[in-house]
C-alpha positions, 0 to 999 in steps of 0.5 A, a space after each residue: 124753050 118757054 116754060 109756062 109759069 104755072 107749070 113751073 110753080 106746080 114743079 116747085 110746090 110738088 118738089 117742096 111738099 112731096 120731096 120726090 125722087 126723079 131720075 133720067 131727065 136726061 133721057 127726055 129728048 131736047 127737041 122733036 116729038 116724043 110720047 111719054 108712056 107711064 104706068 098709072 096708079 093715081 089722078 095725080 100722075 098726069 100732074 106729076 108728069 106734066 110738072 116735072 118733065 123738062 118739056 111740055 107733055 100733053 095729056 088728055 084731061 076731063 073737060 070739066 077741069 076747063 068748064 068749072 065756074 068761078 075762081 077755082 074753075 079759072 085757076 084749074 082751066 089755067 094750070 091744065 091749059 099751061 101744062 098742055 093738057 087736052 079736054 076729053 068728054 067723060 066717058 070718051 075713049 082716050 084711045 079712039 081713032 079721032 083721039 090718037 089723031 089728035 095726038 098725032 097733030 101735037 107730035 107733028 109740031 114737035 111736041 110731047 104727048 103722054 099716054 097710059 098703055 093700061 088705059 086707066 088706073 090700076 087700083 091693086 098696084 099691078 102693071 097690066 097688059 098694054 093697049 096698043 094705042 101707044 104701039 100705033 103712036 109710035 109706028 105711025 109717027 116714028 117719034 121716040 117713046 119715053 117709058 116712065 115708071 112711077 112708084 108711090 103715087 097711089 099713096 098720094 091719092 088712094 083709089 076712091 079718095 078726093 084727098 092729097 096725102 103727104 108722101 114721097 114718091 119716085 118717078 124713073 125716066 127710062 132711055 127713049 125707045 126707037 121703033 121702025 116707021 112704017 107709018 099707019 099702015 102696019 100690021 097688027 102683029 107689029 103694033 102689038 109687039 111694040 106695045 109689049 116692049 114699051 110696057 116691059 120697059 115701064 115694068 123694069 122702071 116701076 117694078 110692079 108685078 105683072 097682070 095677065 090681062 087688061 085693066 077695066 074701068 070701074 063702073 063708078 069713078 
């Protein structure tokens, strides 16, 4: 299994600088497609998961990370390409049908994808109700879903801040969840039930208090 050099360097830097506690790496499937479903507290979450997971996990990332000019832009593009990020235009819905179809293509190739069931970062630390894109992926593809609970990453980059702060964090990786495989034409109640089960597993790992409704993106990021 080939690991991109920049991914390896990022993993070393994160482990050295932030000294994270990481549990459950053995729960990541050694082969075949899989979905990583995580809570979302910071912009840095995707970088952490992509760097520390033993296999490549593709997340959506802003297109600006691939198009910024200059040396900084080339380094950003190399890193996000190396860890498997997928460019998406700002304002597009990562849970749209086209985006989900793109994730299915990656899963069909036997690779990993990452998704945040909450849809956007939690700015108050609560774990919000999951949007059903992750349930759709699980039922459509039949691949296992690996729940992840991040703790303390909001301290690395508080909401509204562009600065990375030194703070230890924890990443708990849960046992894979396996669901039925009825394909894309499954009933909506089944999709809702699977999504709720996935978020329940994330809650057990993160220890977060639950919110009653859905998280909403602020009007200004």
